[in-house]
Backbone as JSON Lines, residues from 0, in Angstrom:
{"i":0,"aa":"P","n":[89.41,30.19,121.16],"ca":[89.79,31.3,120.34],"c":[89.0,32.54,120.74]}
{"i":1,"aa":"R","n":[89.65,33.58,120.6],"ca":[89.11,34.89,120.95],"c":[88.4,35.5,119.75]}
{"i":2,"aa":"P","n":[87.2,36.05,119.98],"ca":[86.52,36.66,118.83],"c":[87.29,37.91,118.39]}
{"i":3,"aa":"S","n":[87.33,38.11,117.1],"ca":[88.05,39.27,116.57],"c":[87.22,40.53,116.74]}
{"i":4,"aa":"L","n":[87.88,41.56,117.17],"ca":[87.23,42.86,117.35],"c":[87.44,43.72,116.11]}
{"i":5,"aa":"P","n":[86.48,44.55,115.81],"ca":[86.69,45.45,114.67],"c":[87.87,46.38,114.96]}
{"i":6,"aa":"P","n":[88.61,46.75,113.93],"ca":[89.75,47.64,114.16],"c":[89.3,48.99,114.71]}
{"i":7,"aa":"R","n":[90.1,49.5,115.58],"ca":[89.79,50.8,116.19],"c":[90.14,51.92,115.22]}
{"i":8,"aa":"R","n":[89.25,52.88,115.15],"ca":[89.52,54.06,114.34],"c":[90.25,55.08,115.2]}
{"i":9,"aa":"P","n":[91.24,55.73,114.62],"ca":[91.9,56.77,115.42],"c":[90.94,57.93,115.7]}
{"i":10,"aa":"A","n":[91.17,58.57,116.8],"ca":[90.32,59.71,117.16],"c":[90.48,60.82,116.13]}
{"i":11,"aa":"A","n":[89.38,61.38,115.74],"ca":[89.4,62.47,114.76],"c":[90.0,63.71,115.41]}
{"i":12,"aa":"P","n":[90.85,64.42,114.67],"ca":[91.4,65.65,115.23],"c":[90.3,66.69,115.43]}
{"i":13,"aa":"R","n":[90.5,67.51,116.42],"ca":[89.51,68.57,116.67],"c":[89.62,69.63,115.59]}
{"i":14,"aa":"R","n":[88.51,70.01,115.1],"ca":[88.46,71.03,114.06],"c":[87.57,72.16,114.54]}
{"i":15,"aa":"P","n":[88.14,73.36,114.71],"ca":[87.35,74.46,115.27],"c":[86.17,74.86,114.4]}
{"i":16,"aa":"W","n":[86.28,74.67,113.08],"ca":[85.17,75.09,112.23],"c":[83.96,74.18,112.41]}
{"i":17,"aa":"R","n":[84.14,73.0,113.01],"ca":[83.0,72.12,113.23],"c":[82.06,72.7,114.28]}
{"i":18,"aa":"L","n":[82.58,73.54,115.15],"ca":[81.72,74.18,116.13],"c":[80.71,75.08,115.44]}
{"i":19,"aa":"V","n":[81.14,75.72,114.37],"ca":[80.28,76.64,113.64],"c":[79.52,75.94,112.54]}
{"i":20,"aa":"S","n":[80.0,74.78,112.12],"ca":[79.38,74.1,110.98],"c":[77.95,73.69,111.27]}
{"i":21,"aa":"G","n":[77.57,73.57,112.53],"ca":[76.19,73.22,112.86],"c":[75.23,74.35,112.56]}
{"i":22,"aa":"L","n":[75.72,75.55,112.41],"ca":[74.85,76.69,112.12],"c":[74.31,76.67,110.7]}
{"i":23,"aa":"L","n":[75.06,76.11,109.78],"ca":[74.63,76.04,108.39],"c":[74.37,74.6,108.0]}
{"i":24,"aa":"P","n":[73.39,74.38,107.17],"ca":[73.19,73.02,106.66],"c":[74.4,72.55,105.87]}
{"i":25,"aa":"R","n":[74.58,71.28,105.78],"ca":[75.72,70.67,105.12],"c":[75.85,71.11,103.66]}
{"i":26,"aa":"R","n":[74.75,71.32,102.98],"ca":[74.82,71.68,101.56],"c":[75.35,73.1,101.34]}
{"i":27,"aa":"L","n":[75.32,73.95,102.36],"ca":[75.85,75.31,102.23],"c":[77.29,75.42,102.7]}
{"i":28,"aa":"W","n":[77.86,74.32,103.17],"ca":[79.22,74.36,103.7],"c":[80.22,74.81,102.65]}
{"i":29,"aa":"G","n":[80.13,74.33,101.41],"ca":[81.04,74.74,100.34],"c":[80.88,76.21,100.0]}
{"i":30,"aa":"W","n":[79.67,76.71,100.04],"ca":[79.41,78.12,99.77],"c":[80.1,78.99,100.81]}
{"i":31,"aa":"R","n":[80.07,78.55,102.06],"ca":[80.67,79.33,103.13],"c":[82.19,79.39,102.98]}
{"i":32,"aa":"R","n":[82.79,78.28,102.61],"ca":[84.23,78.28,102.38],"c":[84.6,79.23,101.25]}
{"i":33,"aa":"S","n":[83.81,79.21,100.19],"ca":[84.07,80.12,99.06],"c":[83.93,81.57,99.48]}
{"i":34,"aa":"A","n":[82.92,81.87,100.28],"ca":[82.71,83.24,100.75],"c":[83.84,83.68,101.65]}
{"i":35,"aa":"M","n":[84.32,82.79,102.5],"ca":[85.43,83.14,103.39],"c":[86.71,83.37,102.59]}
{"i":36,"aa":"A","n":[86.94,82.55,101.56],"ca":[88.12,82.73,100.71],"c":[88.03,84.05,99.95]}
{"i":37,"aa":"L","n":[86.84,84.37,99.45],"ca":[86.65,85.63,98.74],"c":[86.86,86.82,99.67]}
{"i":38,"aa":"L","n":[86.36,86.72,100.88],"ca":[86.55,87.79,101.87],"c":[88.02,87.98,102.2]}
{"i":39,"aa":"A","n":[88.75,86.86,102.33],"ca":[90.19,86.96,102.6],"c":[90.92,87.62,101.44]}
{"i":40,"aa":"L","n":[90.55,87.3,100.21],"ca":[91.19,87.93,99.04],"c":[90.89,89.42,98.97]}
{"i":41,"aa":"V","n":[89.66,89.8,99.27],"ca":[89.29,91.23,99.26],"c":[90.08,91.98,100.33]}
{"i":42,"aa":"C","n":[90.18,91.41,101.53],"ca":[90.95,92.05,102.6],"c":[92.43,92.18,102.22]}
{"i":43,"aa":"L","n":[92.96,91.15,101.58],"ca":[94.35,91.18,101.14],"c":[94.55,92.28,100.09]}
{"i":44,"aa":"Y","n":[93.61,92.39,99.15],"ca":[93.69,93.43,98.12],"c":[93.59,94.82,98.75]}
{"i":45,"aa":"L","n":[92.67,95.01,99.69],"ca":[92.49,96.32,100.3],"c":[93.68,96.73,101.15]}
{"i":46,"aa":"G","n":[94.37,95.8,101.74],"ca":[95.52,96.12,102.58],"c":[96.82,96.26,101.81]}
{"i":47,"aa":"S","n":[96.89,95.73,100.6],"ca":[98.16,95.73,99.87],"c":[98.65,97.12,99.46]}
{"i":48,"aa":"P","n":[97.8,98.06,99.0],"ca":[98.37,99.38,98.69],"c":[98.85,100.13,99.93]}
{"i":49,"aa":"I","n":[98.18,99.92,101.04],"ca":[98.59,100.57,102.28],"c":[99.94,100.0,102.73]}
{"i":50,"aa":"A","n":[100.07,98.69,102.65],"ca":[101.35,98.06,103.02],"c":[102.47,98.53,102.1]}
{"i":51,"aa":"S","n":[102.2,98.66,100.82],"ca":[103.22,99.15,99.88],"c":[103.62,100.58,100.19]}
{"i":52,"aa":"A","n":[102.64,101.42,100.53],"ca":[102.94,102.82,100.87],"c":[103.8,102.9,102.13]}
{"i":53,"aa":"V","n":[103.48,102.07,103.11],"ca":[104.26,102.07,104.35],"c":[105.68,101.56,104.08]}
{"i":54,"aa":"Q","n":[105.82,100.51,103.26],"ca":[107.16,100.01,102.93],"c":[107.96,101.08,102.19]}
{"i":55,"aa":"F","n":[107.3,101.82,101.31],"ca":[107.97,102.92,100.6],"c":[108.41,104.0,101.59]}
{"i":56,"aa":"A","n":[107.53,104.36,102.52],"ca":[107.85,105.4,103.5],"c":[109.0,104.97,104.41]}
{"i":57,"aa":"V","n":[109.05,103.7,104.78],"ca":[110.16,103.2,105.6],"c":[111.46,103.28,104.79]}
{"i":58,"aa":"A","n":[111.39,102.96,103.51],"ca":[112.59,103.07,102.65],"c":[113.04,104.53,102.55]}
{"i":59,"aa":"V","n":[112.09,105.47,102.52],"ca":[112.45,106.89,102.49],"c":[113.14,107.27,103.79]}
{"i":60,"aa":"Q","n":[112.59,106.83,104.91],"ca":[113.19,107.15,106.21],"c":[114.61,106.63,106.32]}
{"i":61,"aa":"R","n":[114.82,105.43,105.85],"ca":[116.13,104.8,105.96],"c":[117.06,105.18,104.82]}
{"i":62,"aa":"A","n":[116.57,105.97,103.89],"ca":[117.33,106.38,102.7],"c":[117.89,105.13,102.0]}
{"i":63,"aa":"D","n":[117.02,104.16,101.78],"ca":[117.38,102.9,101.14],"c":[117.08,102.99,99.64]}
{"i":64,"aa":"P","n":[118.08,103.32,98.83],"ca":[117.81,103.53,97.4],"c":[117.36,102.27,96.67]}
{"i":65,"aa":"A","n":[117.81,101.1,97.08],"ca":[117.42,99.87,96.38],"c":[115.93,99.59,96.56]}
{"i":66,"aa":"T","n":[115.44,99.72,97.78],"ca":[114.01,99.5,98.03],"c":[113.17,100.57,97.37]}
{"i":67,"aa":"M","n":[113.63,101.83,97.44],"ca":[112.87,102.91,96.8],"c":[112.8,102.7,95.3]}
{"i":68,"aa":"A","n":[113.9,102.29,94.7],"ca":[113.92,102.08,93.25],"c":[112.94,100.99,92.84]}
{"i":69,"aa":"S","n":[112.75,99.98,93.69],"ca":[111.83,98.91,93.35],"c":[110.38,99.28,93.63]}
{"i":70,"aa":"R","n":[110.13,100.3,94.45],"ca":[108.77,100.69,94.82],"c":[108.24,101.88,94.03]}
{"i":71,"aa":"V","n":[109.03,102.43,93.11],"ca":[108.61,103.61,92.34],"c":[108.69,103.3,90.86]}
{"i":72,"aa":"D","n":[107.7,103.74,90.11],"ca":[107.74,103.64,88.66],"c":[108.29,104.98,88.15]}
{"i":73,"aa":"W","n":[109.6,105.02,87.96],"ca":[110.28,106.26,87.61],"c":[109.85,106.77,86.24]}
{"i":74,"aa":"S","n":[109.48,105.88,85.33],"ca":[109.07,106.31,83.99],"c":[107.78,107.11,84.03]}
{"i":75,"aa":"L","n":[106.94,106.91,85.03],"ca":[105.71,107.7,85.17],"c":[105.89,108.88,86.12]}
{"i":76,"aa":"L","n":[106.79,108.76,87.08],"ca":[106.97,109.84,88.06],"c":[107.75,111.02,87.48]}
{"i":77,"aa":"R","n":[108.8,110.76,86.7],"ca":[109.64,111.84,86.18],"c":[108.87,112.82,85.29]}
{"i":78,"aa":"P","n":[108.06,112.35,84.31],"ca":[107.3,113.32,83.51],"c":[106.33,114.15,84.34]}
{"i":79,"aa":"G","n":[105.78,113.56,85.41],"ca":[104.89,114.32,86.28],"c":[105.63,115.41,87.02]}
{"i":80,"aa":"I","n":[106.84,115.12,87.48],"ca":[107.66,116.13,88.15],"c":[108.01,117.24,87.18]}
{"i":81,"aa":"E","n":[108.4,116.86,85.98],"ca":[108.78,117.85,84.97],"c":[107.58,118.74,84.61]}
{"i":82,"aa":"A","n":[106.41,118.14,84.48],"ca":[105.2,118.93,84.16],"c":[104.87,119.9,85.29]}
{"i":83,"aa":"R","n":[105.04,119.45,86.53],"ca":[104.74,120.32,87.67],"c":[105.74,121.47,87.75]}
{"i":84,"aa":"L","n":[107.01,121.2,87.48],"ca":[108.01,122.27,87.47],"c":[107.72,123.27,86.35]}
{"i":85,"aa":"T","n":[107.27,122.8,85.2],"ca":[106.9,123.69,84.11],"c":[105.71,124.56,84.51]}
{"i":86,"aa":"E","n":[104.75,123.95,85.19],"ca":[103.57,124.7,85.65],"c":[103.96,125.78,86.65]}
{"i":87,"aa":"I","n":[104.87,125.45,87.55],"ca":[105.33,126.44,88.54],"c":[106.05,127.59,87.84]}
{"i":88,"aa":"A","n":[106.89,127.26,86.87],"ca":[107.62,128.3,86.15],"c":[106.67,129.18,85.34]}
{"i":89,"aa":"S","n":[105.64,128.59,84.75],"ca":[104.73,129.37,83.91],"c":[103.89,130.35,84.72]}
{"i":90,"aa":"T","n":[103.68,130.08,86.01],"ca":[102.93,131.03,86.84],"c":[103.75,132.29,87.14]}
{"i":91,"aa":"H","n":[105.08,132.2,87.01],"ca":[105.95,133.34,87.31],"c":[106.5,134.01,86.05]}
{"i":92,"aa":"L","n":[106.27,133.41,84.89],"ca":[106.77,133.99,83.64],"c":[105.6,134.38,82.75]}
{"i":93,"aa":"T","n":[105.8,135.45,81.99],"ca":[104.72,135.88,81.09],"c":[104.85,135.26,79.7]}
{"i":94,"aa":"G","n":[106.06,135.0,79.25],"ca":[106.27,134.42,77.93],"c":[106.84,133.02,78.03]}
{"i":95,"aa":"P","n":[107.37,132.54,76.92],"ca":[108.0,131.22,76.98],"c":[109.26,131.28,77.83]}
{"i":96,"aa":"P","n":[109.56,130.19,78.55],"ca":[110.74,130.21,79.43],"c":[112.03,130.23,78.62]}
{"i":97,"aa":"P","n":[113.04,130.92,79.13],"ca":[114.35,130.94,78.46],"c":[114.96,129.52,78.44]}
{"i":98,"aa":"A","n":[115.95,129.35,77.58],"ca":[116.58,128.04,77.41],"c":[117.25,127.55,78.7]}
{"i":99,"aa":"F","n":[117.86,128.47,79.45],"ca":[118.53,128.03,80.67],"c":[117.53,127.51,81.7]}
{"i":100,"aa":"L","n":[116.29,128.05,81.71],"ca":[115.27,127.54,82.62],"c":[114.79,126.15,82.19]}
{"i":101,"aa":"E","n":[114.75,125.91,80.89],"ca":[114.38,124.57,80.4],"c":[115.43,123.55,80.84]}
{"i":102,"aa":"E","n":[116.7,123.92,80.72],"ca":[117.77,123.01,81.15],"c":[117.73,122.8,82.66]}
{"i":103,"aa":"L","n":[117.46,123.89,83.4],"ca":[117.36,123.79,84.85],"c":[116.19,122.89,85.25]}
{"i":104,"aa":"R","n":[115.06,123.04,84.57],"ca":[113.89,122.21,84.84],"c":[114.2,120.74,84.61]}
{"i":105,"aa":"S","n":[114.85,120.46,83.5],"ca":[115.2,119.07,83.17],"c":[116.19,118.49,84.18]}
{"i":106,"aa":"S","n":[117.18,119.28,84.55],"ca":[118.17,118.83,85.53],"c":[117.53,118.59,86.89]}
{"i":107,"aa":"L","n":[116.66,119.51,87.31],"ca":[115.99,119.38,88.6],"c":[115.06,118.16,88.6]}
{"i":108,"aa":"A","n":[114.35,117.94,87.5],"ca":[113.47,116.77,87.39],"c":[114.28,115.48,87.47]}
{"i":109,"aa":"D","n":[115.46,115.47,86.83],"ca":[116.32,114.29,86.91],"c":[116.77,114.02,88.34]}
{"i":110,"aa":"R","n":[117.1,115.07,89.05],"ca":[117.55,114.9,90.44],"c":[116.42,114.47,91.36]}
{"i":111,"aa":"L","n":[115.25,115.06,91.18],"ca":[114.12,114.71,92.04],"c":[113.58,113.31,91.71]}
{"i":112,"aa":"A","n":[113.69,112.89,90.47],"ca":[113.2,111.57,90.06],"c":[114.28,110.52,90.24]}
{"i":113,"aa":"S","n":[114.92,110.53,91.37],"ca":[115.91,109.53,91.73],"c":[115.65,109.14,93.18]}
{"i":114,"aa":"P","n":[116.09,107.97,93.59],"ca":[115.85,107.58,94.99],"c":[116.41,108.58,96.01]}
{"i":115,"aa":"E","n":[117.59,109.11,95.73],"ca":[118.2,110.05,96.68],"c":[117.42,111.37,96.72]}
{"i":116,"aa":"G","n":[117.06,111.89,95.55],"ca":[116.34,113.16,95.5],"c":[114.97,113.07,96.12]}
{"i":117,"aa":"L","n":[114.24,112.0,95.81],"ca":[112.91,111.83,96.37],"c":[112.98,111.61,97.88]}
{"i":118,"aa":"A","n":[113.99,110.89,98.33],"ca":[114.15,110.67,99.77],"c":[114.41,111.98,100.51]}
{"i":119,"aa":"R","n":[115.22,112.86,99.91],"ca":[115.51,114.15,100.55],"c":[114.26,115.02,100.66]}
{"i":120,"aa":"V","n":[113.44,115.02,99.6],"ca":[112.23,115.85,99.61],"c":[111.2,115.29,100.59]}
{"i":121,"aa":"L","n":[111.02,113.98,100.59],"ca":[109.97,113.38,101.42],"c":[110.36,113.19,102.87]}
{"i":122,"aa":"A","n":[111.64,113.16,103.17],"ca":[112.09,112.9,104.54],"c":[111.55,113.91,105.54]}
{"i":123,"aa":"H","n":[111.33,115.13,105.12],"ca":[110.85,116.17,106.03],"c":[109.35,116.07,106.29]}
{"i":124,"aa":"H","n":[108.64,115.31,105.45],"ca":[107.18,115.24,105.57],"c":[106.69,113.93,106.17]}
{"i":125,"aa":"L","n":[107.59,113.03,106.52],"ca":[107.21,111.75,107.1],"c":[107.73,111.67,108.52]}
{"i":126,"aa":"P","n":[107.15,110.78,109.35],"ca":[107.64,110.68,110.73],"c":[109.08,110.21,110.77]}
{"i":127,"aa":"P","n":[109.85,110.66,111.76],"ca":[111.25,110.25,111.83],"c":[111.38,108.76,112.12]}
{"i":128,"aa":"E","n":[112.49,108.19,111.67],"ca":[112.73,106.76,111.91],"c":[112.84,106.51,113.4]}
{"i":129,"aa":"G","n":[112.17,105.46,113.85],"ca":[112.17,105.14,115.26],"c":[111.22,106.01,116.06]}
{"i":130,"aa":"G","n":[110.43,106.83,115.35],"ca":[109.49,107.71,116.03],"c":[108.21,106.99,116.41]}
{"i":131,"aa":"T","n":[107.1,107.67,116.26],"ca":[105.83,107.13,116.72],"c":[105.29,106.06,115.8]}
{"i":132,"aa":"G","n":[105.83,105.91,114.61],"ca":[105.4,104.84,113.72],"c":[104.33,105.28,112.75]}
{"i":133,"aa":"F","n":[103.98,104.35,111.88],"ca":[103.06,104.68,110.81],"c":[101.6,104.48,111.18]}
{"i":134,"aa":"G","n":[101.34,103.95,112.37],"ca":[99.96,103.86,112.82],"c":[99.37,105.26,112.95]}
{"i":135,"aa":"Q","n":[100.18,106.19,113.43],"ca":[99.72,107.57,113.55],"c":[99.97,108.36,112.27]}
{"i":136,"aa":"A","n":[100.86,107.89,111.42],"ca":[101.17,108.63,110.19],"c":[100.12,108.41,109.11]}
{"i":137,"aa":"M","n":[99.46,107.27,109.12],"ca":[98.47,106.97,108.1],"c":[97.25,107.85,108.3]}
{"i":138,"aa":"R","n":[96.91,108.62,107.29],"ca":[95.75,109.51,107.37],"c":[94.56,108.93,106.63]}
{"i":139,"aa":"Q","n":[94.74,108.63,105.36],"ca":[93.64,108.13,104.53],"c":[94.2,107.24,103.44]}
{"i":140,"aa":"A","n":[93.35,106.37,102.95],"ca":[93.67,105.56,101.77],"c":[92.35,105.35,101.05]}
{"i":141,"aa":"W","n":[92.34,105.63,99.76],"ca":[91.11,105.45,99.0],"c":[91.45,105.07,97.56]}
{"i":142,"aa":"P","n":[90.56,104.27,96.96],"ca":[90.8,103.88,95.56],"c":[90.33,104.98,94.61]}
{"i":143,"aa":"I","n":[91.13,105.24,93.61],"ca":[90.73,106.15,92.52],"c":[90.06,105.29,91.45]}
{"i":144,"aa":"T","n":[90.73,104.21,91.08],"ca":[90.19,103.14,90.24],"c":[90.63,101.85,90.91]}
{"i":145,"aa":"P","n":[90.15,100.68,90.46],"ca":[90.58,99.45,91.12],"c":[92.1,99.23,91.1]}
{"i":146,"aa":"G","n":[92.8,99.72,90.11],"ca":[94.24,99.54,90.04],"c":[95.04,100.78,90.38]}
{"i":147,"aa":"L","n":[94.4,101.82,90.92],"ca":[95.06,103.08,91.25],"c":[94.52,103.58,92.59]}
{"i":148,"aa":"W","n":[95.39,103.71,93.56],"ca":[95.0,104.15,94.9],"c":[95.79,105.38,95.3]}
{"i":149,"aa":"Q","n":[95.22,106.15,96.22],"ca":[95.94,107.27,96.8],"c":[95.99,107.05,98.31]}
{"i":150,"aa":"V","n":[97.2,107.17,98.86],"ca":[97.43,106.95,100.29],"c":[98.03,108.23,100.86]}
{"i":151,"aa":"S","n":[97.49,108.67,101.97],"ca":[97.92,109.92,102.59],"c":[98.67,109.6,103.88]}
{"i":152,"aa":"L","n":[99.93,110.09,103.97],"ca":[100.78,109.91,105.15],"c":[101.16,111.29,105.67]}
{"i":153,"aa":"A","n":[101.25,111.42,107.01],"ca":[101.65,112.71,107.58],"c":[102.5,112.48,108.81]}
{"i":154,"aa":"S","n":[103.39,113.4,109.03],"ca":[104.23,113.37,110.23],"c":[103.38,113.78,111.43]}
{"i":155,"aa":"P","n":[103.58,113.17,112.6],"ca":[102.84,113.6,113.79],"c":[103.11,115.05,114.16]}
{"i":156,"aa":"H","n":[104.24,115.6,113.68],"ca":[104.57,117.0,113.98],"c":[103.8,117.97,113.1]}
{"i":157,"aa":"A","n":[103.32,117.5,111.96],"ca":[102.53,118.34,111.05],"c":[101.39,117.5,110.46]}
{"i":158,"aa":"P","n":[100.41,117.13,111.28],"ca":[99.35,116.24,110.79],"c":[98.44,116.88,109.74]}
{"i":159,"aa":"H","n":[98.43,118.19,109.68],"ca":[97.57,118.89,108.71],"c":[98.26,119.05,107.35]}
{"i":160,"aa":"Q","n":[99.47,118.55,107.21],"ca":[100.21,118.64,105.94],"c":[100.62,117.24,105.47]}
{"i":161,"aa":"P","n":[99.67,116.46,104.96],"ca":[100.02,115.1,104.55],"c":[100.7,115.04,103.18]}
{"i":162,"aa":"V","n":[101.46,113.98,102.98],"ca":[102.03,113.65,101.68],"c":[101.1,112.62,101.06]}
{"i":163,"aa":"R","n":[100.66,112.87,99.84],"ca":[99.78,111.91,99.18],"c":[100.56,111.13,98.13]}
{"i":164,"aa":"L","n":[100.55,109.83,98.26],"ca":[101.2,108.96,97.3],"c":[100.15,108.31,96.42]}
{"i":165,"aa":"T","n":[100.35,108.36,95.12],"ca":[99.47,107.65,94.19],"c":[100.18,106.37,93.8]}
{"i":166,"aa":"L","n":[99.49,105.25,94.0],"ca":[100.07,103.93,93.73],"c":[99.28,103.23,92.62]}
{"i":167,"aa":"R","n":[100.02,102.58,91.72],"ca":[99.42,101.82,90.63],"c":[99.76,100.35,90.83]}
{"i":168,"aa":"L","n":[98.77,99.5,90.59],"ca":[98.96,98.06,90.69],"c":[99.79,97.59,89.51]}
{"i":169,"aa":"T","n":[101.01,97.11,89.78],"ca":[101.91,96.7,88.7],"c":[101.88,95.2,88.46]}
{"i":170,"aa":"D","n":[101.62,94.41,89.5],"ca":[101.55,92.96,89.35],"c":[100.33,92.47,90.12]}
{"i":171,"aa":"P","n":[99.21,92.22,89.42],"ca":[97.98,91.84,90.12],"c":[98.08,90.51,90.86]}
{"i":172,"aa":"L","n":[98.86,89.57,90.36],"ca":[98.95,88.27,91.03],"c":[99.73,88.36,92.33]}
{"i":173,"aa":"A","n":[100.78,89.15,92.35],"ca":[101.58,89.31,93.56],"c":[101.14,90.51,94.4]}
{"i":174,"aa":"L","n":[100.14,91.25,93.93],"ca":[99.66,92.47,94.58],"c":[100.81,93.44,94.85]}
{"i":175,"aa":"Q","n":[101.61,93.69,93.81],"ca":[102.72,94.65,93.88],"c":[102.22,96.01,93.4]}
{"i":176,"aa":"W","n":[102.5,97.04,94.17],"ca":[102.1,98.4,93.85],"c":[103.35,99.25,93.71]}
{"i":177,"aa":"A","n":[103.3,100.24,92.81],"ca":[104.42,101.16,92.61],"c":[103.91,102.59,92.74]}
{"i":178,"aa":"V","n":[104.72,103.44,93.33],"ca":[104.39,104.86,93.44],"c":[104.54,105.49,92.06]}
{"i":179,"aa":"V","n":[103.47,106.13,91.59],"ca":[103.51,106.79,90.28],"c":[103.26,108.29,90.4]}
{"i":180,"aa":"G","n":[102.91,108.75,91.61],"ca":[102.68,110.17,91.81],"c":[102.88,110.54,93.26]}
{"i":181,"aa":"V","n":[103.37,111.75,93.48],"ca":[103.61,112.26,94.83],"c":[103.03,113.67,94.9]}
{"i":182,"aa":"E","n":[102.23,113.92,95.92],"ca":[101.69,115.26,96.13],"c":[102.18,115.75,97.49]}
{"i":183,"aa":"L","n":[103.0,116.78,97.44],"ca":[103.55,117.34,98.67],"c":[102.63,118.43,99.2]}
{"i":184,"aa":"P","n":[102.64,118.64,100.51],"ca":[101.84,119.73,101.05],"c":[102.47,121.08,100.71]}
{"i":185,"aa":"G","n":[101.67,122.07,100.74],"ca":[102.2,123.42,100.53],"c":[102.22,123.83,99.07]}
{"i":186,"aa":"R","n":[103.25,124.56,98.7],"ca":[103.26,125.23,97.4],"c":[103.67,124.31,96.24]}
{"i":187,"aa":"L","n":[104.34,123.21,96.5],"ca":[104.78,122.37,95.39],"c":[103.64,121.63,94.72]}
{"i":188,"aa":"G","n":[102.67,121.14,95.51],"ca":[101.51,120.47,94.95],"c":[101.82,119.12,94.35]}
{"i":189,"aa":"P","n":[100.93,118.63,93.46],"ca":[101.06,117.25,92.99],"c":[102.1,117.07,91.9]}
{"i":190,"aa":"W","n":[102.68,115.88,91.89],"ca":[103.51,115.41,90.79],"c":[102.8,114.19,90.23]}
{"i":191,"aa":"P","n":[101.98,114.35,89.21],"ca":[101.15,113.22,88.77],"c":[101.9,112.04,88.35]}
């Protein structure tokens, strides 16, 4: 009779993190995984408003009303547009505005606070579709508060005149951001 041999163990798969695991003692291995997961979440959070702004800008370029409607919080954008139009009118009028100007302001705010109206206004301030891309269009991105960011985009043809988008975190679990304010270069200024 032949002596029985112990069963063979299958070869362990190669794991790239084992190359680095020798650098830390075994008891710190769990800490390192937690730190790497936390770092990945922070990077994901920091990149999400920029990605949302770029997706919004692509929707503006393509005049895609469905995507624009999902990327903008119209209930917050429209009052800001209306307030900015009132401010512009008050700089040129000495007294209260006439009734026809109030109706005009309301009508203009309704038109601008729509996917088509916003696309027409912003299309001139963003790079053309199929152009140099948003790598060159992205100017700055900074947090105002943890749930409110401002992202600055500019056309390569007018880099000194950026469009600033204010984005609010609408769904923290899915990292969904919505445009709640637009600041155009030049005389129009911000729409909070």
